[in-house]
Each structure stands twice: as C-alpha cells, then as structure tokens.
N, C-alpha and C positions, 0 to 999 in steps of 0.2 A: 662308810664310821659309827660302831653304837652306840649309844652315850644311856647310862643307866645314872639311881641317884637314891638316897632310903633315910635320909637324914633330912626334916626340918617339909620350906615348903618343896616335895620334889616335883613337881609341873613348872612351879615360877624359874629354879634352878634349870630345868633342862630346855625353858624357853631362856631360859636368859645363857646357859651356854651358847644355844644359836647368836644367840642379835651376838654375841662376841664377837664370835666364828665368823659372822658377817662382812661383822667391824670393820673385817683385818683386808687388803684392797685384792690381794693375791685368791682367798680363797671366795670361792663363790657356793653357795647353799641350793642346791637346783633340786632336792625334793626332801619332806623328812613325811617317813608313816607317823599312823596314829600312835601314839599315846599308851604302853600297857604294861600290868600291873602282877604282877611275878613271884614266885619266889623264890627265892634267897638257891644259890646256890653255893658249895664248898663249906660257905661256916652255914647253918640253919638259925642258930640263935639272934632274932636281927630282924628288924623290922623288913617286909614285903615290899621290893624293890618298885621303879618307874625307870621302864627301857626303850625306845625307838631307835629309831636309825637314818637317819641325815646320807643327801648323795652329794659327793661337795665332786663339785670340779677346779682347777691349778695345774699351776705350772711347777708345784714345789713341788721335792723333790719329797721323799717318804721319809725321807730322818725331820727334814724342814717341819711338817709337818706335822712328825708327829708332838715336838717341842712345840709345836703352838698351840696342839688340847694339849701339850704339860699348863704349859702358858696357861691360861682357859681354867687347865681346870684348879694354877691353884689361884686364881682371880675368886673366883668362886668358893673358895679355904677345903678346898680336897687337903690332905693329910694322910702319913703312908703310916700312920704310929696304929696300932691294935695286930689281929690278927689279920692274916691273908683272907683274903679273901668275905672281909668284917665292913663294919658300915661304910659306909660314906658321899659324901654332902651332894659326890659325884662322879661320872669315870667316862674316860668320853676316851673309846677306843679304836684305833686302825684296825678295821676288821680284814679290807683286800684293795687290792687297784687292781682293777681290767691290764692281766698280762706282764704282772707285778710279784717274785717270789724274792725274799727273801729268808733272810737265814743268820743274822749279826745279834748278839748282843745287844736286845736293848732293843731292838723285831725281829718281829719276823712274821712275812705278810706269803701269804695268806693267817688270818688266826690264828695259833694253833689250835684252839679248843673249838674253834666257830660251827664243825661240822656235826660235834655236840651240843652243843646253846640254845635250844630252840626260843630261849629269850634274847637271843639275836639273829637265831636265822625268821624270826614270823613274819620282822616289819623290814628284816631286808624283802623278802617273797610279794609284803606289801607292795614295796617302791615297785618289782621288777622281777618277775615268779624265773628267768634263765639267768641272772648270775651266775655264773659258772664259779666255782671255789675249786681250782687245781687243785686240781689229781682227789678230787670227794666228785664232783660229777655239779648241776645247780644247786639252790639254796632250797628248790620249788626239789629237789629227787632226796639230797638230807632234811627236810624239816617233816620228811610223809612218812619217814620214821622212824620220824621219835614223837613221845608224847609229849602233848603241850599242854602244862594251866594258863595260863598268860587272862586275863581280861581287858578285853580293848578298852579304855578308852578315849575320848576322843581331845583331842594336839590345848 
C-alpha cells in the first residue's frame, strides 16, 4: 500500500492512517518504510508530499481492502474536490497484491502507473527490493530506470 499527504501535519496524518488501519481486526501491518518528501506529480502547483509504503497481511478481498483504505481516507478528512492529482490530506493507494492482477472499474492491480512513480517505488524497494510488479519486473529494476527526487525522512 502507498501512503501520501501534502496538507496539514503530513507525518502525523500518515501515522494516524497506519494506526486506523492497524485497529481493523482483519488488517495486520507487517512493515512500514521510512517517510520521504517528494515533488508533486501531475499537478505541480501544490506543496511537496510525504510518501511511504506499508506491507499489509489480510484475508480481505482486494475490493474489501480498497474500501477499508477509502474509509480511512474519509475519516482523515480526504475529499475528492479540486484538480485531479491536486493537494490532499491523505492518499492511500492499493499498489499491488502478490500474485493478483485485476482490471475492473474502480480497481486496477498492480496500480496502473506504479512502474513510473519513483515516489511509490522507493519505499517499496526499502520494504523488499525483490517485490515483483507483474509484467514489469522487480521494484528495484523499475526504480533503477527512473530519476528520483525524494528526501528520506525518518518515520
């Protein structure tokens, strides 16, 4: 799972998102990357982001896990107003699930732009460089082909 925020107390918001997810009985957070400050992508006229990744174990179906992520976003004040890729209090993305490929309305796994986003790949490499993005290669291989501009910040 990818985490991001660029409004308010970004580090506190990401920590709170992880706490809210960990409180759910069917979600176990087994690893969290360090937080890193990154430049916005897509819509550039906004504050820098704080990004991280978390590894989750759960028996939930992908659609159920996505619903849980969206509920945590809602609890933390996320709205869908404003420009696409614009500023947000929190952004929780289901990036990939081992051995699962999905392409349906509202959910694509792996995340369709994961392979081109260093802000998502860097924390995944930190968690496990051998994570495979189906049809693309390992996260380490994908990141080696991208230019990065993140500043690592301790969680």
